[in-house]
KEBAMAR-703068 format. One record per residue (C-alpha): x, y, z; residue in one letter; residue number from 1. Coordinates in steps of 0.2 Angstrom, whole numbers. Layout:
<atoms>
      xx      yy      zz   aa     i
       X       Y       Z    a   NUM
...
</atoms>
This chain:
<atoms>
      xx      yy      zz   aa     i
     511    -339    -336    m     1
     515    -321    -329    f     2
     527    -328    -316    l     3
     536    -338    -330    l     4
     538    -322    -340    v     5
     545    -312    -325    f     6
     558    -326    -322    q     7
     564    -326    -340    i     8
     565    -307    -341    i     9
     574    -307    -324    g    10
     586    -320    -331    f    11
     589    -310    -347    s    12
     593    -294    -337    i    13
     606    -302    -327    s    14
     613    -313    -341    a    15
     632    -313    -343    p    16
     640    -300    -354    d    17
     646    -312    -367    d    18
     628    -317    -371    l    19
     625    -298    -375    l    20
     640    -298    -385    l    21
     637    -314    -395    i    22
     619    -311    -400    c    23
     613    -293    -395    p    24
     599    -292    -408    k    25
     592    -309    -403    i    26
     593    -304    -385    f    27
     584    -288    -386    y    28
     571    -295    -398    m    29
     567    -309    -386    l    30
     566    -296    -372    k    31
     554    -285    -382    t    32
     543    -300    -386    i    33
     543    -306    -368    l    34
     538    -288    -362    l    35
     525    -287    -375    s    36
     518    -304    -369    i    37
     518    -298    -351    l    38
     509    -281    -356    l    39
     496    -290    -366    a    40
     493    -302    -352    g    41
     491    -288    -340    i    42
     479    -279    -351    l    43
     469    -295    -355    l    44
     468    -298    -336    q    45
     461    -280    -333    a    46
     449    -282    -347    h    47
     443    -298    -340    a    48
     439    -289    -324    q    49
     429    -275    -333    e    50
     411    -275    -329    l    51
     398    -274    -342    y    52
     390    -257    -343    m    53
     375    -252    -354    p    54
     378    -238    -367    r    55
     367    -225    -358    d    56
     377    -228    -342    i    57
     393    -226    -351    k    58
     387    -210    -358    l    59
     385    -203    -340    a    60
     403    -207    -336    y    61
     409    -199    -352    q    62
     399    -183    -348    k    63
     407    -183    -331    g    64
     391    -184    -320    t    65
     398    -200    -313    r    66
     416    -205    -309    a    67
     425    -221    -311    t    68
     431    -221    -293    d    69
     413    -222    -288    g    70
     410    -204    -283    r    71
     397    -192    -290    p    72
     406    -184    -305    g    73
     411    -166    -306    k    74
     396    -163    -317    s    75
     384    -172    -306    y    76
     367    -164    -304    w    77
     349    -168    -299    q    78
     333    -159    -299    n    79
     323    -153    -284    f    80
     305    -148    -279    g    81
     296    -139    -266    r    82
     279    -147    -263    y    83
     265    -138    -253    n    84
     251    -151    -252    i    85
     234    -149    -244    s    86
     221    -164    -243    i    87
     204    -166    -235    t    88
     197    -183    -230    a    89
     180    -185    -222    v    90
     178    -204    -218    p    91
     168    -215    -221    p    92
     167    -206    -238    s    93
     182    -213    -248    r    94
     183    -197    -258    d    95
     199    -187    -255    i    96
     202    -169    -262    k    97
     218    -161    -264    g    98
     227    -145    -269    i    99
     245    -143    -271    e   100
     258    -130    -277    q   101
     275    -137    -284    i   102
     290    -127    -288    t   103
     301    -138    -298    y   104
     319    -133    -301    i   105
     329    -138    -316    n   106
     347    -141    -311    n   107
     351    -151    -326    s   108
     361    -144    -341    p   109
     346    -148    -352    d   110
     332    -137    -358    t   111
     316    -146    -354    l   112
     301    -144    -366    s   113
     290    -155    -356    r   114
     288    -162    -339    l   115
     283    -180    -335    n   116
     270    -182    -321    m   117
     268    -197    -310    k   118
     250    -202    -306    l   119
     253    -218    -297    i   120
     235    -220    -291    l   121
     230    -223    -309    n   122
     236    -240    -306    i   123
     218    -243    -300    h   124
     210    -238    -317    r   125
     203    -252    -328    p   126
     215    -256    -341    g   127
     231    -250    -332    a   128
     246    -261    -334    a   129
     250    -271    -318    r   130
     258    -287    -312    f   131
     243    -293    -302    s   132
     225    -297    -306    v   133
     214    -283    -300    a   134
     197    -287    -293    n   135
     182    -275    -293    v   136
     186    -268    -276    d   137
     203    -263    -282    y   138
     197    -253    -297    l   139
     193    -234    -296    t   140
     194    -220    -308    e   141
     212    -216    -302    g   142
     217    -198    -300    i   143
     206    -185    -307    q   144
     214    -168    -311    i   145
     202    -154    -309    d   146
     214    -140    -314    s   147
     232    -139    -319    f   148
     241    -122    -321    k   149
     259    -119    -326    i   150
     266    -103    -320    n   151
     248     -97    -317    g   152
     241    -102    -334    k   153
     228    -115    -337    n   154
     233    -131    -345    k   155
     220    -142    -353    t   156
     220    -160    -345    w   157
     210    -174    -352    n   158
     206    -187    -338    n   159
     199    -199    -349    k   160
     215    -203    -359    t   161
     226    -204    -343    a   162
     225    -222    -340    n   163
     243    -224    -336    k   164
     254    -219    -321    t   165
     264    -207    -332    n   166
     258    -192    -342    q   167
     269    -180    -351    a   168
     264    -161    -350    v   169
     271    -149    -363    g   170
     278    -132    -357    l   171
     273    -117    -367    n   172
     289    -109    -362    t   173
     304    -122    -361    p   174
     312    -124    -344    l   175
     330    -118    -345    l   176
     344    -125    -335    p   177
     344    -118    -317    h   178
     327    -111    -319    d   179
     311    -116    -311    s   180
     293    -118    -315    v   181
     277    -117    -304    k   182
     263    -129    -305    l   183
     246    -127    -297    d   184
     235    -143    -297    i   185
     219    -147    -289    t   186
     213    -165    -290    w   187
     203    -178    -282    h   188
     202    -197    -281    f   189
     192    -211    -272    q   190
     201    -223    -261    l   191
     201    -241    -266    s   192
     191    -253    -256    k   193
     204    -266    -257    q   194
     218    -259    -246    s   195
     236    -265    -249    g   196
     250    -252    -250    r   197
     236    -239    -249    e   198
     218    -238    -248    g   199
     204    -241    -235    r   200
     209    -251    -220    i   201
     192    -251    -213    d   202
     177    -238    -214    s   203
     186    -225    -204    t   204
     204    -230    -205    s   205
     213    -225    -221    f   206
     231    -226    -227    y   207
     236    -214    -241    l   208
     252    -217    -251    a   209
     257    -211    -269    y   210
     241    -199    -267    f   211
     247    -183    -275    y   212
     253    -179    -293    p   213
     272    -177    -293    r   214
     285    -173    -306    v   215
     295    -189    -310    s   216
     314    -190    -309    v   217
     324    -183    -323    y   218
     341    -190    -322    d   219
     358    -190    -330    d   220
     358    -207    -338    y   221
     340    -210    -343    n   222
     331    -193    -344    g   223
     313    -194    -338    w   224
     308    -209    -328    d   225
     293    -216    -338    r   226
     292    -233    -331    l   227
     274    -238    -327    e   228
     271    -242    -309    f   229
     264    -260    -312    l   230
     259    -261    -294    d   231
     276    -267    -290    a   232
     290    -255    -296    q   233
     290    -245    -280    e   234
     302    -230    -277    f   235
     312    -218    -288    y   236
     309    -200    -282    n   237
     319    -184    -281    d   238
     324    -177    -264    f   239
     311    -163    -261    n   240
     304    -152    -247    n   241
     286    -155    -241    y   242
     273    -145    -232    t   243
     258    -157    -229    l   244
     241    -151    -223    n   245
     228    -165    -219    v   246
     211    -159    -214    t   247
     200    -172    -206    v   248
     184    -171    -194    p   249
     186    -169    -176    k   250
     191    -185    -166    n   251
     202    -191    -180    f   252
     220    -193    -177    i   253
     233    -191    -191    v   254
     250    -199    -193    w   255
     261    -194    -207    a   256
     279    -192    -214    t   257
     288    -177    -206    g   258
     287    -167    -190    t   259
     270    -161    -184    l   260
     270    -143    -183    q   261
     254    -139    -173    n   262
     251    -152    -160    p   263
     244    -140    -148    k   264
     231    -134    -161    q   265
     225    -151    -165    v   266
     226    -160    -149    l   267
     219    -157    -132    q   268
     232    -151    -119    a   269
     233    -168    -110    e   270
     237    -177    -126    y   271
     249    -164    -133    a   272
     258    -166    -117    a   273
     259    -185    -118    r   274
     266    -184    -136    l   275
     279    -171    -130    e   276
     284    -183    -115    k   277
     286    -197    -127    s   278
     299    -188    -137    m   279
     312    -191    -122    t   280
     305    -207    -115    s   281
     312    -224    -117    d   282
     296    -232    -110    s   283
     281    -233    -120    t   284
     269    -218    -118    i   285
     250    -222    -122    h   286
     246    -206    -130    i   287
     228    -212    -135    a   288
     220    -228    -127    t   289
     204    -237    -131    t   290
     195    -227    -117    k   291
     202    -211    -123    d   292
     196    -214    -140    l   293
     179    -219    -134    a   294
     178    -203    -123    d   295
     181    -193    -140    k   296
     190    -179    -132    h   297
     208    -182    -139    i   298
     208    -169    -153    t   299
     202    -151    -153    t   300
     183    -151    -155    q   301
     182    -140    -170    n   302
     171    -148    -184    d   303
     187    -151    -194    r   304
     205    -150    -189    n   305
     220    -147    -200    t   306
     236    -156    -196    w   307
     252    -149    -203    t   308
     268    -158    -206    w   309
     285    -153    -213    k   310
     299    -163    -220    a   311
     315    -158    -229    t   312
     327    -167    -241    d   313
     315    -182    -242    i   314
     309    -192    -256    s   315
     290    -195    -252    d   316
     276    -193    -239    v   317
     263    -204    -233    a   318
     248    -202    -222    v   319
     238    -213    -210    g   320
     222    -208    -201    l   321
     209    -216    -190    s   322
     196    -212    -176    d   323
     198    -228    -167    h   324
     217    -233    -168    y   325
     227    -233    -152    d   326
     242    -222    -152    w   327
     258    -227    -143    d   328
     275    -218    -143    a   329
     293    -218    -136    a   330
     310    -213    -142    s   331
     328    -219    -143    v   332
     345    -211    -145    v   333
     351    -214    -162    v   334
     366    -202    -163    d   335
     377    -203    -147    d   336
     388    -188    -152    a   337
     374    -176    -154    a   338
     363    -185    -141    n   339
     349    -185    -154    r   340
     334    -195    -151    r   341
     321    -201    -164    s   342
     303    -204    -160    s   343
     295    -222    -162    m   344
     276    -222    -164    q   345
     263    -234    -168    a   346
     244    -233    -173    a   347
     234    -249    -172    f   348
     218    -258    -167    l   349
     218    -262    -148    d   350
     214    -280    -152    t   351
     231    -282    -161    s   352
     243    -289    -148    e   353
     258    -288    -160    d   354
     256    -269    -162    f   355
     256    -266    -143    h   356
     275    -271    -145    h   357
     278    -261    -160    s   358
     285    -246    -151    v   359
     298    -256    -142    q   360
     302    -267    -157    f   361
     305    -251    -167    g   362
     316    -243    -153    r   363
     327    -258    -154    n   364
     328    -257    -173    a   365
     331    -238    -174    l   366
     345    -240    -161    g   367
     353    -256    -168    w   368
     353    -250    -186    f   369
     361    -233    -180    s   370
     375    -241    -169    h   371
     378    -258    -179    n   372
     373    -260    -197    w   373
     374    -250    -207    p   374
     381    -240    -192    g   375
     374    -223    -198    i   376
     363    -214    -186    p   377
     344    -215    -191    y   378
     343    -199    -201    p   379
     325    -194    -198    f   380
     316    -187    -182    p   381
     303    -201    -182    k   382
     296    -218    -187    m   383
     278    -223    -186    t   384
     271    -241    -188    a   385
     253    -240    -195    f   386
     242    -256    -195    q   387
     237    -259    -212    g   388
     239    -274    -225    f   389
     254    -270    -235    a   390
     270    -274    -226    d   391
     277    -259    -235    m   392
     289    -245    -231    e   393
     288    -226    -234    y   394
     299    -212    -227    p   395
     296    -212    -208    m   396
     281    -224    -210    m   397
     278    -242    -212    v   398
     261    -250    -216    n   399
     262    -267    -209    d   400
     249    -281    -207    s   401
     243    -289    -191    h   402
     250    -306    -186    t   403
     248    -317    -170    k   404
     266    -322    -172    d   405
     276    -309    -162    l   406
     293    -315    -169    r   407
     287    -313    -187    f   408
     279    -296    -183    a   409
     296    -290    -177    q   410
     305    -298    -192    f   411
     293    -289    -205    v   412
     294    -272    -195    q   413
     313    -273    -195    d   414
     314    -276    -213    h   415
     303    -261    -217    e   416
     312    -249    -205    i   417
     329    -255    -213    a   418
     323    -247    -229    h   419
     326    -230    -221    t   420
     343    -232    -228    y   421
     339    -239    -245    f   422
     330    -231    -254    p   423
     326    -216    -242    f   424
     343    -211    -237    y   425
     351    -216    -253    m   426
     340    -212    -268    g   427
     339    -229    -276    i   428
     331    -231    -293    n   429
     321    -246    -286    e   430
     310    -247    -301    s   431
     326    -252    -311    r   432
     338    -259    -298    y   433
     327    -266    -284    a   434
     342    -276    -278    y   435
     350    -260    -272    m   436
     338    -258    -259    d   437
     328    -274    -256    e   438
     344    -284    -255    g   439
     351    -272    -241    w   440
     335    -272    -231    a   441
     335    -291    -232    t   442
     353    -291    -226    t   443
     350    -280    -211    y   444
     334    -290    -207    e   445
     346    -305    -205    l   446
     360    -296    -195    l   447
     348    -288    -183    i   448
     338    -304    -181    g   449
     354    -313    -175    r   450
     355    -302    -160    t   451
     336    -303    -157    e   452
     333    -322    -158    v   453
     350    -329    -160    g   454
     359    -336    -176    n   455
     349    -352    -178    a   456
     332    -344    -178    e   457
     337    -329    -188    a   458
     346    -339    -201    e   459
     331    -351    -202    g   460
     320    -337    -206    f   461
     332    -331    -219    y   462
     334    -347    -228    k   463
     315    -350    -227    q   464
     310    -333    -235    f   465
     325    -328    -245    r   466
     334    -343    -251    v   467
     325    -359    -252    t   468
     313    -354    -266    g   469
     327    -349    -277    w   470
     340    -363    -274    i   471
     327    -377    -276    h   472
     319    -369    -292    d   473
     329    -374    -308    r   474
     318    -364    -320    s   475
     328    -353    -332    t   476
     321    -336    -325    a   477
     327    -340    -308    e   478
     345    -339    -314    d   479
     344    -323    -323    l   480
     359    -312    -318    p   481
     355    -300    -304    i   482
     360    -285    -315    i   483
     345    -288    -326    t   484
     334    -273    -324    p   485
     320    -276    -312    s   486
     308    -268    -323    s   487
     311    -282    -336    e   488
     308    -296    -324    e   489
     293    -305    -317    r   490
     296    -323    -312    a   491
     313    -319    -305    a   492
     309    -302    -298    y   493
     308    -308    -279    g   494
     324    -318    -279    d   495
     334    -306    -289    n   496
     329    -291    -278    a   497
     330    -300    -261    y   498
     339    -316    -258    g   499
     353    -317    -271    k   500
     359    -299    -269    p   501
     358    -300    -250    s   502
     369    -316    -251    l   503
     382    -306    -262    s   504
     383    -292    -249    y   505
     385    -305    -235    l   506
     398    -315    -245    a   507
     408    -298    -247    l   508
     406    -295    -229    k   509
     413    -312    -225    d   510
     428    -310    -237    m   511
     433    -293    -231    l   512
     429    -294    -213    g   513
     417    -282    -204    d   514
     429    -268    -201    a   515
     434    -266    -220    l   516
     417    -270    -226    f   517
     409    -256    -215    k   518
     423    -244    -221    k   519
     419    -247    -239    e   520
     400    -247    -236    l   521
     401    -230    -227    h   522
     412    -224    -242    t   523
     398    -228    -253    y   524
     384    -221    -242    m   525
     393    -205    -238    d   526
     396    -201    -256    r   527
     378    -205    -262    w   528
     367    -200    -247    h   529
     353    -189    -254    g   530
     358    -193    -272    k   531
     354    -206    -285    h   532
     367    -220    -286    p   533
     366    -234    -299    i   534
     375    -251    -297    p   535
     391    -246    -305    w   536
     393    -232    -292    d   537
     391    -246    -279    y   538
     404    -257    -287    f   539
     416    -243    -289    n   540
     414    -236    -272    s   541
     416    -252    -264    m   542
     432    -256    -273    s   543
     440    -239    -270    s   544
     434    -239    -252    g   545
     442    -255    -248    s   546
     458    -251    -259    g   547
     455    -268    -268    k   548
     449    -271    -286    n   549
     433    -281    -282    l   550
     427    -282    -300    n   551
     430    -301    -301    w   552
     419    -303    -286    f   553
     405    -291    -293    f   554
     406    -299    -310    k   555
     404    -316    -303    n   556
     389    -311    -292    w   557
     379    -298    -303    f   558
     383    -302    -321    f   559
     382    -321    -322    t   560
     368    -334    -321    n   561
     377    -344    -307    y   562
     369    -351    -291    y   563
     376    -359    -275    d   564
     382    -377    -277    d   565
     399    -384    -271    l   566
     405    -402    -272    a   567
     418    -410    -261    l   568
     429    -420    -274    k   569
     443    -427    -264    n   570
     453    -427    -247    v   571
     471    -431    -248    t   572
     484    -434    -234    k   573
     499    -422    -233    t   574
     514    -420    -222    a   575
     506    -408    -210    d   576
     487    -412    -213    g   577
     475    -414    -227    y   578
     471    -405    -243    q   579
     453    -404    -249    v   580
     448    -402    -267    g   581
     432    -393    -270    i   582
     423    -390    -286    k   583
     412    -374    -289    n   584
     398    -382    -299    i   585
     385    -368    -297    g   586
     398    -354    -299    g   587
     394    -341    -286    f   588
     410    -337    -275    v   589
     403    -341    -258    i   590
     410    -344    -241    p   591
     409    -361    -234    f   592
     415    -372    -219    d   593
     424    -388    -220    i   594
     420    -399    -205    k   595
     433    -413    -202    l   596
     427    -427    -190    t   597
     442    -437    -183    y   598
     444    -455    -179    t   599
     445    -451    -161    d   600
     427    -444    -162    g   601
     431    -425    -161    t   602
     428    -413    -175    s   603
     434    -396    -181    e   604
     427    -383    -193    n   605
     438    -373    -205    f   606
     430    -358    -212    h   607
     434    -352    -230    q   608
     430    -335    -236    t   609
     426    -331    -255    p   610
     444    -326    -257    s   611
     448    -344    -261    v   612
     440    -342    -277    w   613
     449    -327    -283    e   614
     461    -335    -294    k   615
     450    -349    -300    d   616
     431    -348    -298    q   617
     428    -366    -304    k   618
     439    -376    -292    q   619
     450    -374    -277    t   620
     461    -384    -266    i   621
     461    -380    -247    v   622
     475    -385    -236    r   623
     471    -389    -218    l   624
     484    -392    -204    k   625
     480    -405    -192    t   626
     489    -419    -183    g   627
     474    -430    -182    k   628
     467    -444    -193    s   629
     451    -439    -203    v   630
     436    -450    -203    k   631
     424    -439    -213    t   632
     425    -422    -221    a   633
     409    -412    -225    e   634
     405    -395    -233    l   635
     393    -383    -225    n   636
     388    -368    -234    n   637
     376    -361    -220    g   638
     364    -348    -227    i   639
     372    -350    -244    f   640
     361    -366    -247    m   641
     368    -379    -258    d   642
     358    -384    -273    a   643
     364    -402    -272    d   644
     370    -408    -255    e   645
     373    -426    -261    s   646
     391    -423    -265    n   647
     396    -413    -250    n   648
     403    -427    -239    k   649
     418    -438    -240    w   650
     422    -453    -230    t   651
     439    -462    -227    a   652
     440    -479    -234    k   653
</atoms>
């Protein structure tokens, strides 16, 4: 329609002079009408490409905290804390005692009359809201606050009423913009017997996560984050500075987020030297072996040792400890320009064969992610793989379960290490937008897998774990739009967080090509590293980074209830080959291959990117040049598995 209007206007502008003389009023009226139609059409098209935006998100853009080109706005802010935490663990007792000082800085323009505290371990309390059924070994009394002081003054705390993972704390003196408040908290809790993301691994091996009271995020679009943990809503934290002191009996080794500040004070000289050597070694150094552990002379022989760790500009800390776990380590160059190396460590039972490979698996992952996808140097000084039960990521730590399948062990560890970038380099609100980090970790797990085991096996894993369950499940919940807040989902949480968004990222990569896709990805990541991006920041950054309006693509993938299902409708002979008609039944704009098998027995693949759907997302005609006669034509979507393959093939009559 727009082309026709341009042609009419073009004709009228170049019309003979006598036409203007005969009917000037009619001429100018017609021209005005046509220009109005054109303008209305352009506005209609632009409006059709606008992405739905909730009212609270719109307000953030109106306030200038976020910009429509995908950048943080001129008025962007986020709050910050300094945490000094000291905990004591004396296995086999499951009782953990803690003391912390928090300095919380209010960088917002708002005066805060209260704080919201996150007490995530209250998920273990009877009656707490959670997704999963809890058995008796999971249940505890949660976090017990022994004292709570605000700027040195005692605050009454009732542990009996705190059966949620959020608790508001009123401030006697409101916290003004750009001011700070100091909190002093002592607390204790008992580790759960049923270890998962955290808890007792065995009688003298513990994994501590979410173990300290923290101030929740106060942001520019939602205010205080008060979503319940629900044993699944994972991460949304500010970027803080941490000093962590972990006191344990002698002969216990501690692994934690951050850099160990006092190795020579807690380790015997020989073992401190091994740790130091591993920091520049490509080969695995066995810092503590089964024999070393049995000899009980690895640590300093004080009754108790305090291990001190520091980490800056990071969103959380986690701790593992044991008196009988092997300790391996090596390192890898992650930043060629600075010749910077990162340490890869592993803590595990000697009988777990898969963990004997963890350090080299991890070196490969850290190096590959740094140099390939996302192609940003691993940002932290270390990564530790700790043998537990969760298959779960934390800053500089992964808590992975043991398996006899080495390929699967590497697959899982790759995925958890990939989370370094999302949500620990980018401060994703995973509790609301899980697809912003799980989708990327799933994408990187496939991309690195292709280099580790080849395309066929990596894509087989991907389809098995990320696509099959969704594409063959016709239930209503499975086709909810990806943009649906993760906090509001249950049945579709996994597919909307992992497989479907990952497919969207891979489809965009296919459409733009690796170079442009990486450019726009880096645009997004450079803008929002250390900050709190939301989906619209991603959409807008990817468009501005590529120089293309990609709203049509994002609207299709994130704001519809589409799925993957193409149908080959017809194949027609043309003067220089064939044209193939394809219907997009499922709706998602996906890449695909057309395989032509010729009458001479040869075959040829023609790849089509999602760009073929830009003008019409329901159907397309693909023109293929060939001088041969076609016997059969077949669609192949690859990892974009087709919901109904019965209509994907055509045979010449």
